[in-house]
PDB file of N, CA, C and O in Angstrom:
ATOM      1  N   MET A   1     -37.736 -11.573   4.384  1.00  0.00           N
ATOM      2  CA  MET A   1     -36.792 -10.800   5.155  1.00  0.00           C
ATOM      3  C   MET A   1     -36.013  -9.867   4.239  1.00  0.00           C
ATOM      4  O   MET A   1     -35.502 -10.296   3.205  1.00  0.00           O
ATOM      5  N   GLY A   2     -35.919  -8.616   4.605  1.00  0.00           N
ATOM      6  CA  GLY A   2     -35.207  -7.650   3.780  1.00  0.00           C
ATOM      7  C   GLY A   2     -33.749  -7.515   4.185  1.00  0.00           C
ATOM      8  O   GLY A   2     -33.358  -7.843   5.305  1.00  0.00           O
ATOM      9  N   LYS A   3     -32.972  -7.033   3.258  1.00  0.00           N
ATOM     10  CA  LYS A   3     -31.556  -6.799   3.533  1.00  0.00           C
ATOM     11  C   LYS A   3     -31.390  -5.335   3.949  1.00  0.00           C
ATOM     12  O   LYS A   3     -31.876  -4.431   3.270  1.00  0.00           O
ATOM     13  N   THR A   4     -30.711  -5.116   5.053  1.00  0.00           N
ATOM     14  CA  THR A   4     -30.491  -3.742   5.488  1.00  0.00           C
ATOM     15  C   THR A   4     -29.176  -3.204   4.976  1.00  0.00           C
ATOM     16  O   THR A   4     -29.049  -1.997   4.771  1.00  0.00           O
ATOM     17  N   GLY A   5     -28.214  -4.041   4.767  1.00  0.00           N
ATOM     18  CA  GLY A   5     -26.922  -3.593   4.258  1.00  0.00           C
ATOM     19  C   GLY A   5     -25.999  -3.150   5.365  1.00  0.00           C
ATOM     20  O   GLY A   5     -26.269  -3.343   6.550  1.00  0.00           O
ATOM     21  N   LYS A   6     -24.924  -2.563   4.957  1.00  0.00           N
ATOM     22  CA  LYS A   6     -23.872  -2.154   5.889  1.00  0.00           C
ATOM     23  C   LYS A   6     -23.952  -0.674   6.251  1.00  0.00           C
ATOM     24  O   LYS A   6     -23.242  -0.216   7.146  1.00  0.00           O
ATOM     25  N   VAL A   7     -24.796   0.063   5.571  1.00  0.00           N
ATOM     26  CA  VAL A   7     -24.844   1.511   5.769  1.00  0.00           C
ATOM     27  C   VAL A   7     -25.190   1.894   7.209  1.00  0.00           C
ATOM     28  O   VAL A   7     -24.528   2.773   7.761  1.00  0.00           O
ATOM     29  N   PRO A   8     -26.185   1.283   7.842  1.00  0.00           N
ATOM     30  CA  PRO A   8     -26.479   1.682   9.231  1.00  0.00           C
ATOM     31  C   PRO A   8     -25.293   1.435  10.170  1.00  0.00           C
ATOM     32  O   PRO A   8     -25.025   2.235  11.066  1.00  0.00           O
ATOM     33  N   TYR A   9     -24.593   0.329   9.956  1.00  0.00           N
ATOM     34  CA  TYR A   9     -23.444   0.037  10.804  1.00  0.00           C
ATOM     35  C   TYR A   9     -22.320   1.050  10.584  1.00  0.00           C
ATOM     36  O   TYR A   9     -21.642   1.451  11.530  1.00  0.00           O
ATOM     37  N   LEU A  10     -22.135   1.448   9.356  1.00  0.00           N
ATOM     38  CA  LEU A  10     -21.117   2.463   9.069  1.00  0.00           C
ATOM     39  C   LEU A  10     -21.473   3.792   9.714  1.00  0.00           C
ATOM     40  O   LEU A  10     -20.611   4.467  10.277  1.00  0.00           O
ATOM     41  N   LEU A  11     -22.733   4.163   9.630  1.00  0.00           N
ATOM     42  CA  LEU A  11     -23.167   5.423  10.232  1.00  0.00           C
ATOM     43  C   LEU A  11     -23.001   5.410  11.744  1.00  0.00           C
ATOM     44  O   LEU A  11     -22.574   6.405  12.331  1.00  0.00           O
ATOM     45  N   VAL A  12     -23.334   4.294  12.376  1.00  0.00           N
ATOM     46  CA  VAL A  12     -23.146   4.177  13.820  1.00  0.00           C
ATOM     47  C   VAL A  12     -21.660   4.250  14.157  1.00  0.00           C
ATOM     48  O   VAL A  12     -21.274   4.912  15.120  1.00  0.00           O
ATOM     49  N   GLY A  13     -20.830   3.578  13.376  1.00  0.00           N
ATOM     50  CA  GLY A  13     -19.388   3.613  13.614  1.00  0.00           C
ATOM     51  C   GLY A  13     -18.816   5.011  13.474  1.00  0.00           C
ATOM     52  O   GLY A  13     -18.007   5.440  14.296  1.00  0.00           O
ATOM     53  N   PHE A  14     -19.233   5.726  12.432  1.00  0.00           N
ATOM     54  CA  PHE A  14     -18.759   7.099  12.265  1.00  0.00           C
ATOM     55  C   PHE A  14     -19.256   7.997  13.393  1.00  0.00           C
ATOM     56  O   PHE A  14     -18.529   8.877  13.854  1.00  0.00           O
ATOM     57  N   GLY A  15     -20.469   7.783  13.831  1.00  0.00           N
ATOM     58  CA  GLY A  15     -21.011   8.571  14.942  1.00  0.00           C
ATOM     59  C   GLY A  15     -20.233   8.338  16.220  1.00  0.00           C
ATOM     60  O   GLY A  15     -19.903   9.288  16.929  1.00  0.00           O
ATOM     61  N   LEU A  16     -19.934   7.074  16.523  1.00  0.00           N
ATOM     62  CA  LEU A  16     -19.155   6.767  17.725  1.00  0.00           C
ATOM     63  C   LEU A  16     -17.741   7.339  17.629  1.00  0.00           C
ATOM     64  O   LEU A  16     -17.223   7.901  18.593  1.00  0.00           O
ATOM     65  N   ALA A  17     -17.128   7.190  16.464  1.00  0.00           N
ATOM     66  CA  ALA A  17     -15.778   7.732  16.286  1.00  0.00           C
ATOM     67  C   ALA A  17     -15.782   9.243  16.445  1.00  0.00           C
ATOM     68  O   ALA A  17     -14.875   9.805  17.059  1.00  0.00           O
ATOM     69  N   GLY A  18     -16.793   9.905  15.898  1.00  0.00           N
ATOM     70  CA  GLY A  18     -16.886  11.364  16.042  1.00  0.00           C
ATOM     71  C   GLY A  18     -17.076  11.780  17.482  1.00  0.00           C
ATOM     72  O   GLY A  18     -16.497  12.769  17.930  1.00  0.00           O
ATOM     73  N   ALA A  19     -17.884  11.030  18.209  1.00  0.00           N
ATOM     74  CA  ALA A  19     -18.108  11.360  19.621  1.00  0.00           C
ATOM     75  C   ALA A  19     -16.843  11.133  20.442  1.00  0.00           C
ATOM     76  O   ALA A  19     -16.515  11.938  21.314  1.00  0.00           O
ATOM     77  N   LEU A  20     -16.130  10.036  20.166  1.00  0.00           N
ATOM     78  CA  LEU A  20     -14.921   9.741  20.931  1.00  0.00           C
ATOM     79  C   LEU A  20     -13.791  10.711  20.613  1.00  0.00           C
ATOM     80  O   LEU A  20     -12.999  11.058  21.488  1.00  0.00           O
ATOM     81  N   LEU A  21     -13.719  11.143  19.365  1.00  0.00           N
ATOM     82  CA  LEU A  21     -12.611  12.016  18.948  1.00  0.00           C
ATOM     83  C   LEU A  21     -12.976  13.495  18.978  1.00  0.00           C
ATOM     84  O   LEU A  21     -12.300  14.314  18.356  1.00  0.00           O
ATOM     85  N   SER A  22     -14.023  13.834  19.683  1.00  0.00           N
ATOM     86  CA  SER A  22     -14.466  15.229  19.695  1.00  0.00           C
ATOM     87  C   SER A  22     -13.578  16.120  20.564  1.00  0.00           C
ATOM     88  O   SER A  22     -13.575  17.338  20.383  1.00  0.00           O
ATOM     89  N   THR A  23     -12.830  15.545  21.496  1.00  0.00           N
ATOM     90  CA  THR A  23     -11.955  16.362  22.332  1.00  0.00           C
ATOM     91  C   THR A  23     -10.505  16.209  21.882  1.00  0.00           C
ATOM     92  O   THR A  23     -10.106  15.173  21.351  1.00  0.00           O
ATOM     93  N   LYS A  24      -9.747  17.240  22.102  1.00  0.00           N
ATOM     94  CA  LYS A  24      -8.333  17.252  21.707  1.00  0.00           C
ATOM     95  C   LYS A  24      -7.559  16.166  22.441  1.00  0.00           C
ATOM     96  O   LYS A  24      -6.692  15.520  21.854  1.00  0.00           O
ATOM     97  N   GLN A  25      -7.857  15.962  23.695  1.00  0.00           N
ATOM     98  CA  GLN A  25      -7.148  14.963  24.494  1.00  0.00           C
ATOM     99  C   GLN A  25      -7.357  13.558  23.907  1.00  0.00           C
ATOM    100  O   GLN A  25      -6.406  12.785  23.798  1.00  0.00           O
ATOM    101  N   ASN A  26      -8.569  13.237  23.538  1.00  0.00           N
ATOM    102  CA  ASN A  26      -8.839  11.917  22.953  1.00  0.00           C
ATOM    103  C   ASN A  26      -8.175  11.762  21.594  1.00  0.00           C
ATOM    104  O   ASN A  26      -7.686  10.681  21.266  1.00  0.00           O
ATOM    105  N   ARG A  27      -8.150  12.833  20.794  1.00  0.00           N
ATOM    106  CA  ARG A  27      -7.479  12.760  19.492  1.00  0.00           C
ATOM    107  C   ARG A  27      -5.988  12.530  19.669  1.00  0.00           C
ATOM    108  O   ARG A  27      -5.386  11.751  18.930  1.00  0.00           O
ATOM    109  N   ASP A  28      -5.381  13.210  20.653  1.00  0.00           N
ATOM    110  CA  ASP A  28      -3.953  13.018  20.907  1.00  0.00           C
ATOM    111  C   ASP A  28      -3.655  11.586  21.353  1.00  0.00           C
ATOM    112  O   ASP A  28      -2.664  10.994  20.927  1.00  0.00           O
ATOM    113  N   LYS A  29      -4.509  11.035  22.207  1.00  0.00           N
ATOM    114  CA  LYS A  29      -4.325   9.648  22.642  1.00  0.00           C
ATOM    115  C   LYS A  29      -4.417   8.687  21.452  1.00  0.00           C
ATOM    116  O   LYS A  29      -3.625   7.752  21.333  1.00  0.00           O
ATOM    117  N   MET A  30      -5.387   8.932  20.584  1.00  0.00           N
ATOM    118  CA  MET A  30      -5.573   8.063  19.426  1.00  0.00           C
ATOM    119  C   MET A  30      -4.368   8.145  18.485  1.00  0.00           C
ATOM    120  O   MET A  30      -3.913   7.122  17.973  1.00  0.00           O
ATOM    121  N   MET A  31      -3.850   9.356  18.256  1.00  0.00           N
ATOM    122  CA  MET A  31      -2.684   9.497  17.379  1.00  0.00           C
ATOM    123  C   MET A  31      -1.454   8.817  17.980  1.00  0.00           C
ATOM    124  O   MET A  31      -0.673   8.201  17.256  1.00  0.00           O
ATOM    125  N   ASP A  32      -1.277   8.926  19.300  1.00  0.00           N
ATOM    126  CA  ASP A  32      -0.158   8.233  19.947  1.00  0.00           C
ATOM    127  C   ASP A  32      -0.284   6.728  19.799  1.00  0.00           C
ATOM    128  O   ASP A  32       0.704   6.040  19.542  1.00  0.00           O
ATOM    129  N   MET A  33      -1.499   6.216  19.961  1.00  0.00           N
ATOM    130  CA  MET A  33      -1.712   4.782  19.835  1.00  0.00           C
ATOM    131  C   MET A  33      -1.434   4.317  18.406  1.00  0.00           C
ATOM    132  O   MET A  33      -0.825   3.267  18.202  1.00  0.00           O
ATOM    133  N   ILE A  34      -1.876   5.090  17.425  1.00  0.00           N
ATOM    134  CA  ILE A  34      -1.642   4.730  16.024  1.00  0.00           C
ATOM    135  C   ILE A  34      -0.144   4.722  15.716  1.00  0.00           C
ATOM    136  O   ILE A  34       0.344   3.827  15.026  1.00  0.00           O
ATOM    137  N   LYS A  35       0.580   5.713  16.226  1.00  0.00           N
ATOM    138  CA  LYS A  35       2.031   5.767  16.001  1.00  0.00           C
ATOM    139  C   LYS A  35       2.736   4.567  16.617  1.00  0.00           C
ATOM    140  O   LYS A  35       3.636   3.989  16.009  1.00  0.00           O
ATOM    141  N   LYS A  36       2.320   4.190  17.842  1.00  0.00           N
ATOM    142  CA  LYS A  36       2.944   3.041  18.502  1.00  0.00           C
ATOM    143  C   LYS A  36       2.683   1.752  17.732  1.00  0.00           C
ATOM    144  O   LYS A  36       3.588   0.938  17.551  1.00  0.00           O
ATOM    145  N   VAL A  37       1.452   1.570  17.283  1.00  0.00           N
ATOM    146  CA  VAL A  37       1.118   0.370  16.523  1.00  0.00           C
ATOM    147  C   VAL A  37       1.908   0.329  15.223  1.00  0.00           C
ATOM    148  O   VAL A  37       2.409  -0.724  14.829  1.00  0.00           O
ATOM    149  N   LYS A  38       2.021   1.473  14.558  1.00  0.00           N
ATOM    150  CA  LYS A  38       2.770   1.544  13.310  1.00  0.00           C
ATOM    151  C   LYS A  38       4.244   1.209  13.535  1.00  0.00           C
ATOM    152  O   LYS A  38       4.832   0.455  12.760  1.00  0.00           O
ATOM    153  N   GLU A  39       4.842   1.764  14.587  1.00  0.00           N
ATOM    154  CA  GLU A  39       6.243   1.490  14.877  1.00  0.00           C
ATOM    155  C   GLU A  39       6.470   0.013  15.190  1.00  0.00           C
ATOM    156  O   GLU A  39       7.455  -0.580  14.750  1.00  0.00           O
ATOM    157  N   LYS A  40       5.546  -0.576  15.958  1.00  0.00           N
ATOM    158  CA  LYS A  40       5.704  -1.988  16.314  1.00  0.00           C
ATOM    159  C   LYS A  40       5.568  -2.885  15.089  1.00  0.00           C
ATOM    160  O   LYS A  40       6.355  -3.814  14.909  1.00  0.00           O
ATOM    161  N   THR A  41       4.585  -2.617  14.259  1.00  0.00           N
ATOM    162  CA  THR A  41       4.391  -3.477  13.095  1.00  0.00           C
ATOM    163  C   THR A  41       5.518  -3.316  12.092  1.00  0.00           C
ATOM    164  O   THR A  41       5.999  -4.306  11.541  1.00  0.00           O
ATOM    165  N   LEU A  42       5.945  -2.091  11.847  1.00  0.00           N
ATOM    166  CA  LEU A  42       7.046  -1.897  10.904  1.00  0.00           C
ATOM    167  C   LEU A  42       8.348  -2.454  11.457  1.00  0.00           C
ATOM    168  O   LEU A  42       9.169  -2.981  10.706  1.00  0.00           O
ATOM    169  N   GLY A  43       8.541  -2.339  12.762  1.00  0.00           N
ATOM    170  CA  GLY A  43       9.727  -2.918  13.376  1.00  0.00           C
ATOM    171  C   GLY A  43       9.713  -4.427  13.282  1.00  0.00           C
ATOM    172  O   GLY A  43      10.752  -5.059  13.092  1.00  0.00           O
ATOM    173  N   HIS A  44       8.541  -4.996  13.416  1.00  0.00           N
ATOM    174  CA  HIS A  44       8.405  -6.454  13.336  1.00  0.00           C
ATOM    175  C   HIS A  44       8.636  -6.953  11.914  1.00  0.00           C
ATOM    176  O   HIS A  44       9.284  -7.979  11.710  1.00  0.00           O
ATOM    177  N   TRP A  45       8.112  -6.235  10.943  1.00  0.00           N
ATOM    178  CA  TRP A  45       8.234  -6.655   9.546  1.00  0.00           C
ATOM    179  C   TRP A  45       9.493  -6.131   8.880  1.00  0.00           C
ATOM    180  O   TRP A  45       9.748  -6.447   7.718  1.00  0.00           O
ATOM    181  N   GLY A  46      10.269  -5.354   9.574  1.00  0.00           N
ATOM    182  CA  GLY A  46      11.512  -4.851   9.012  1.00  0.00           C
ATOM    183  C   GLY A  46      11.352  -3.582   8.205  1.00  0.00           C
ATOM    184  O   GLY A  46      12.256  -3.228   7.449  1.00  0.00           O
ATOM    185  N   GLY A  47      10.254  -2.891   8.333  1.00  0.00           N
ATOM    186  CA  GLY A  47      10.044  -1.640   7.614  1.00  0.00           C
ATOM    187  C   GLY A  47       9.601  -1.877   6.190  1.00  0.00           C
ATOM    188  O   GLY A  47       9.671  -2.996   5.682  1.00  0.00           O
ATOM    189  N   TYR A  48       9.154  -0.840   5.561  1.00  0.00           N
ATOM    190  CA  TYR A  48       8.673  -0.972   4.193  1.00  0.00           C
ATOM    191  C   TYR A  48       9.292   0.038   3.253  1.00  0.00           C
ATOM    192  O   TYR A  48       9.097  -0.060   2.041  1.00  0.00           O
ATOM    193  N   GLU A  49      10.021   0.991   3.761  1.00  0.00           N
ATOM    194  CA  GLU A  49      10.560   2.033   2.890  1.00  0.00           C
ATOM    195  C   GLU A  49      11.938   1.645   2.379  1.00  0.00           C
ATOM    196  O   GLU A  49      12.785   1.165   3.133  1.00  0.00           O
ATOM    197  N   LYS A  50      12.140   1.854   1.127  1.00  0.00           N
ATOM    198  CA  LYS A  50      13.435   1.689   0.492  1.00  0.00           C
ATOM    199  C   LYS A  50      13.750   3.020  -0.188  1.00  0.00           C
ATOM    200  O   LYS A  50      13.394   3.213  -1.351  1.00  0.00           O
ATOM    201  N   PRO A  51      14.413   3.940   0.518  1.00  0.00           N
ATOM    202  CA  PRO A  51      14.601   5.288  -0.022  1.00  0.00           C
ATOM    203  C   PRO A  51      15.274   5.323  -1.388  1.00  0.00           C
ATOM    204  O   PRO A  51      14.889   6.122  -2.243  1.00  0.00           O
ATOM    205  N   GLU A  52      16.281   4.462  -1.610  1.00  0.00           N
ATOM    206  CA  GLU A  52      16.969   4.518  -2.898  1.00  0.00           C
ATOM    207  C   GLU A  52      16.032   4.137  -4.035  1.00  0.00           C
ATOM    208  O   GLU A  52      16.169   4.649  -5.146  1.00  0.00           O
ATOM    209  N   MET A  53      15.089   3.252  -3.775  1.00  0.00           N
ATOM    210  CA  MET A  53      14.146   2.870  -4.821  1.00  0.00           C
ATOM    211  C   MET A  53      13.078   3.945  -5.006  1.00  0.00           C
ATOM    212  O   MET A  53      12.636   4.199  -6.127  1.00  0.00           O
ATOM    213  N   LEU A  54      12.664   4.574  -3.910  1.00  0.00           N
ATOM    214  CA  LEU A  54      11.642   5.602  -4.013  1.00  0.00           C
ATOM    215  C   LEU A  54      12.156   6.822  -4.774  1.00  0.00           C
ATOM    216  O   LEU A  54      11.382   7.503  -5.446  1.00  0.00           O
ATOM    217  N   GLU A  55      13.435   7.098  -4.676  1.00  0.00           N
ATOM    218  CA  GLU A  55      13.989   8.237  -5.401  1.00  0.00           C
ATOM    219  C   GLU A  55      13.976   7.986  -6.907  1.00  0.00           C
ATOM    220  O   GLU A  55      13.790   8.918  -7.689  1.00  0.00           O
ATOM    221  N   LYS A  56      14.173   6.736  -7.315  1.00  0.00           N
ATOM    222  CA  LYS A  56      14.233   6.407  -8.731  1.00  0.00           C
ATOM    223  C   LYS A  56      12.866   6.129  -9.335  1.00  0.00           C
ATOM    224  O   LYS A  56      12.746   6.035 -10.556  1.00  0.00           O
ATOM    225  N   ALA A  57      11.839   5.995  -8.517  1.00  0.00           N
ATOM    226  CA  ALA A  57      10.564   5.468  -8.974  1.00  0.00           C
ATOM    227  C   ALA A  57       9.956   6.262 -10.130  1.00  0.00           C
ATOM    228  O   ALA A  57       9.517   5.664 -11.112  1.00  0.00           O
ATOM    229  N   GLY A  58       9.918   7.562 -10.042  1.00  0.00           N
ATOM    230  CA  GLY A  58       9.242   8.340 -11.062  1.00  0.00           C
ATOM    231  C   GLY A  58      10.111   8.776 -12.217  1.00  0.00           C
ATOM    232  O   GLY A  58       9.595   9.109 -13.284  1.00  0.00           O
ATOM    233  N   ARG A  59      11.408   8.783 -12.033  1.00  0.00           N
ATOM    234  CA  ARG A  59      12.305   9.282 -13.078  1.00  0.00           C
ATOM    235  C   ARG A  59      13.544   8.390 -13.166  1.00  0.00           C
ATOM    236  O   ARG A  59      14.560   8.670 -12.530  1.00  0.00           O
ATOM    237  N   PRO A  60      13.459   7.325 -13.950  1.00  0.00           N
ATOM    238  CA  PRO A  60      14.602   6.421 -14.055  1.00  0.00           C
ATOM    239  C   PRO A  60      15.772   7.066 -14.788  1.00  0.00           C
ATOM    240  O   PRO A  60      15.589   7.915 -15.661  1.00  0.00           O
ATOM    241  N   ASP A  61      16.956   6.651 -14.420  1.00  0.00           N
ATOM    242  CA  ASP A  61      18.175   7.168 -15.033  1.00  0.00           C
ATOM    243  C   ASP A  61      18.485   6.348 -16.279  1.00  0.00           C
ATOM    244  O   ASP A  61      18.625   5.129 -16.180  1.00  0.00           O
ATOM    245  N   PRO A  62      18.597   6.978 -17.454  1.00  0.00           N
ATOM    246  CA  PRO A  62      18.862   6.206 -18.666  1.00  0.00           C
ATOM    247  C   PRO A  62      20.254   5.580 -18.688  1.00  0.00           C
ATOM    248  O   PRO A  62      20.499   4.670 -19.481  1.00  0.00           O
ATOM    249  N   TYR A  63      21.164   6.041 -17.843  1.00  0.00           N
ATOM    250  CA  TYR A  63      22.517   5.508 -17.822  1.00  0.00           C
ATOM    251  C   TYR A  63      22.718   4.453 -16.731  1.00  0.00           C
ATOM    252  O   TYR A  63      23.840   3.998 -16.510  1.00  0.00           O
ATOM    253  N   ASP A  64      21.654   4.070 -16.060  1.00  0.00           N
ATOM    254  CA  ASP A  64      21.724   3.025 -15.042  1.00  0.00           C
ATOM    255  C   ASP A  64      21.595   1.678 -15.758  1.00  0.00           C
ATOM    256  O   ASP A  64      20.486   1.239 -16.064  1.00  0.00           O
ATOM    257  N   ILE A  65      22.704   1.040 -16.019  1.00  0.00           N
ATOM    258  CA  ILE A  65      22.745  -0.177 -16.835  1.00  0.00           C
ATOM    259  C   ILE A  65      21.975  -1.318 -16.178  1.00  0.00           C
ATOM    260  O   ILE A  65      21.230  -2.031 -16.850  1.00  0.00           O
ATOM    261  N   GLU A  66      22.151  -1.493 -14.868  1.00  0.00           N
ATOM    262  CA  GLU A  66      21.478  -2.600 -14.173  1.00  0.00           C
ATOM    263  C   GLU A  66      19.959  -2.430 -14.221  1.00  0.00           C
ATOM    264  O   GLU A  66      19.230  -3.404 -14.405  1.00  0.00           O
ATOM    265  N   ASP A  67      19.492  -1.213 -14.057  1.00  0.00           N
ATOM    266  CA  ASP A  67      18.054  -0.965 -14.109  1.00  0.00           C
ATOM    267  C   ASP A  67      17.514  -1.226 -15.517  1.00  0.00           C
ATOM    268  O   ASP A  67      16.441  -1.808 -15.679  1.00  0.00           O
ATOM    269  N   ALA A  68      18.262  -0.793 -16.528  1.00  0.00           N
ATOM    270  CA  ALA A  68      17.830  -1.015 -17.906  1.00  0.00           C
ATOM    271  C   ALA A  68      17.815  -2.504 -18.229  1.00  0.00           C
ATOM    272  O   ALA A  68      16.932  -2.977 -18.944  1.00  0.00           O
ATOM    273  N   LYS A  69      18.789  -3.245 -17.704  1.00  0.00           N
ATOM    274  CA  LYS A  69      18.828  -4.682 -17.939  1.00  0.00           C
ATOM    275  C   LYS A  69      17.623  -5.366 -17.288  1.00  0.00           C
ATOM    276  O   LYS A  69      17.036  -6.282 -17.864  1.00  0.00           O
ATOM    277  N   MET A  70      17.261  -4.913 -16.085  1.00  0.00           N
ATOM    278  CA  MET A  70      16.119  -5.489 -15.394  1.00  0.00           C
ATOM    279  C   MET A  70      14.824  -5.227 -16.174  1.00  0.00           C
ATOM    280  O   MET A  70      13.977  -6.114 -16.281  1.00  0.00           O
ATOM    281  N   VAL A  71      14.670  -4.034 -16.710  1.00  0.00           N
ATOM    282  CA  VAL A  71      13.485  -3.708 -17.500  1.00  0.00           C
ATOM    283  C   VAL A  71      13.454  -4.545 -18.771  1.00  0.00           C
ATOM    284  O   VAL A  71      12.393  -5.022 -19.173  1.00  0.00           O
ATOM    285  N   GLY A  72      14.600  -4.727 -19.403  1.00  0.00           N
ATOM    286  CA  GLY A  72      14.676  -5.551 -20.605  1.00  0.00           C
ATOM    287  C   GLY A  72      14.305  -7.002 -20.334  1.00  0.00           C
ATOM    288  O   GLY A  72      13.588  -7.622 -21.119  1.00  0.00           O
ATOM    289  N   GLU A  73      14.797  -7.544 -19.216  1.00  0.00           N
ATOM    290  CA  GLU A  73      14.460  -8.920 -18.858  1.00  0.00           C
ATOM    291  C   GLU A  73      12.969  -9.049 -18.586  1.00  0.00           C
ATOM    292  O   GLU A  73      12.352 -10.047 -18.957  1.00  0.00           O
ATOM    293  N   GLY A  74      12.384  -8.039 -17.936  1.00  0.00           N
ATOM    294  CA  GLY A  74      10.947  -8.062 -17.674  1.00  0.00           C
ATOM    295  C   GLY A  74      10.151  -8.024 -18.957  1.00  0.00           C
ATOM    296  O   GLY A  74       9.123  -8.691 -19.071  1.00  0.00           O
ATOM    297  N   ALA A  75      10.608  -7.257 -19.920  1.00  0.00           N
ATOM    298  CA  ALA A  75       9.913  -7.181 -21.203  1.00  0.00           C
ATOM    299  C   ALA A  75      10.020  -8.510 -21.943  1.00  0.00           C
ATOM    300  O   ALA A  75       9.056  -8.947 -22.571  1.00  0.00           O
ATOM    301  N   GLN A  76      11.166  -9.147 -21.876  1.00  0.00           N
ATOM    302  CA  GLN A  76      11.332 -10.441 -22.541  1.00  0.00           C
ATOM    303  C   GLN A  76      10.431 -11.492 -21.916  1.00  0.00           C
ATOM    304  O   GLN A  76       9.877 -12.329 -22.629  1.00  0.00           O
ATOM    305  N   TYR A  77      10.274 -11.464 -20.604  1.00  0.00           N
ATOM    306  CA  TYR A  77       9.440 -12.440 -19.923  1.00  0.00           C
ATOM    307  C   TYR A  77       7.995 -12.340 -20.397  1.00  0.00           C
ATOM    308  O   TYR A  77       7.357 -13.357 -20.670  1.00  0.00           O
ATOM    309  N   SER A  78       7.484 -11.127 -20.495  1.00  0.00           N
ATOM    310  CA  SER A  78       6.086 -10.970 -20.907  1.00  0.00           C
ATOM    311  C   SER A  78       5.884 -11.410 -22.353  1.00  0.00           C
ATOM    312  O   SER A  78       4.846 -11.987 -22.677  1.00  0.00           O
ATOM    313  N   VAL A  79       6.850 -11.150 -23.223  1.00  0.00           N
ATOM    314  CA  VAL A  79       6.736 -11.578 -24.621  1.00  0.00           C
ATOM    315  C   VAL A  79       6.774 -13.096 -24.713  1.00  0.00           C
ATOM    316  O   VAL A  79       5.997 -13.695 -25.456  1.00  0.00           O
ATOM    317  N   GLU A  80       7.680 -13.720 -23.958  1.00  0.00           N
ATOM    318  CA  GLU A  80       7.761 -15.180 -23.968  1.00  0.00           C
ATOM    319  C   GLU A  80       6.478 -15.803 -23.418  1.00  0.00           C
ATOM    320  O   GLU A  80       5.993 -16.800 -23.952  1.00  0.00           O
ATOM    321  N   TYR A  81       5.934 -15.224 -22.363  1.00  0.00           N
ATOM    322  CA  TYR A  81       4.683 -15.725 -21.787  1.00  0.00           C
ATOM    323  C   TYR A  81       3.554 -15.628 -22.804  1.00  0.00           C
ATOM    324  O   TYR A  81       2.774 -16.566 -22.967  1.00  0.00           O
ATOM    325  N   TYR A  82       3.472 -14.503 -23.479  1.00  0.00           N
ATOM    326  CA  TYR A  82       2.430 -14.307 -24.498  1.00  0.00           C
ATOM    327  C   TYR A  82       2.593 -15.336 -25.614  1.00  0.00           C
ATOM    328  O   TYR A  82       1.617 -15.930 -26.072  1.00  0.00           O
ATOM    329  N   ASN A  83       3.823 -15.537 -26.042  1.00  0.00           N
ATOM    330  CA  ASN A  83       4.071 -16.498 -27.108  1.00  0.00           C
ATOM    331  C   ASN A  83       3.673 -17.914 -26.708  1.00  0.00           C
ATOM    332  O   ASN A  83       3.127 -18.661 -27.520  1.00  0.00           O
ATOM    333  N   LYS A  84       3.943 -18.281 -25.466  1.00  0.00           N
ATOM    334  CA  LYS A  84       3.620 -19.635 -25.013  1.00  0.00           C
ATOM    335  C   LYS A  84       2.120 -19.836 -24.842  1.00  0.00           C
ATOM    336  O   LYS A  84       1.578 -20.859 -25.260  1.00  0.00           O
ATOM    337  N   LYS A  85       1.442 -18.858 -24.227  1.00  0.00           N
ATOM    338  CA  LYS A  85       0.038 -19.042 -23.870  1.00  0.00           C
ATOM    339  C   LYS A  85      -0.940 -18.678 -24.981  1.00  0.00           C
ATOM    340  O   LYS A  85      -1.943 -19.366 -25.171  1.00  0.00           O
ATOM    341  N   VAL A  86      -0.666 -17.630 -25.697  1.00  0.00           N
ATOM    342  CA  VAL A  86      -1.647 -17.145 -26.678  1.00  0.00           C
ATOM    343  C   VAL A  86      -1.367 -17.673 -28.072  1.00  0.00           C
ATOM    344  O   VAL A  86      -2.283 -18.090 -28.781  1.00  0.00           O
ATOM    345  N   GLN A  87      -0.113 -17.656 -28.461  1.00  0.00           N
ATOM    346  CA  GLN A  87       0.234 -18.082 -29.822  1.00  0.00           C
ATOM    347  C   GLN A  87       0.779 -19.505 -29.821  1.00  0.00           C
ATOM    348  O   GLN A  87       1.876 -19.756 -30.320  1.00  0.00           O
ATOM    349  N   GLN A  88       0.026 -20.413 -29.272  1.00  0.00           N
ATOM    350  CA  GLN A  88       0.484 -21.793 -29.240  1.00  0.00           C
ATOM    351  C   GLN A  88       0.490 -22.362 -30.653  1.00  0.00           C
ATOM    352  O   GLN A  88      -0.494 -22.234 -31.381  1.00  0.00           O
ATOM    353  N   PRO A  89       1.607 -22.995 -31.043  1.00  0.00           N
ATOM    354  CA  PRO A  89       1.710 -23.510 -32.430  1.00  0.00           C
ATOM    355  C   PRO A  89       0.815 -24.709 -32.673  1.00  0.00           C
ATOM    356  O   PRO A  89       0.792 -25.248 -33.780  1.00  0.00           O
TER     357      PRO A  89
END
């Protein structure tokens, strides 16, 4: 018995999705459904965005003492872990 793989199923799925989403009305319905599902799930889980953290993500402030302390503690943890696991006396 030969293995066919997942490719035929993917092609059929893409074909069906293309046929269903070929009209503007169906695309609008699908986008509305996706938005509703997203709102319900994020509302249930309490959301996922933390704007204050996202603003700091790429460019940390060197004068933010609490953030620098957190980074320092994280660095100490990894060094201690390495010392315990790799450099066992």
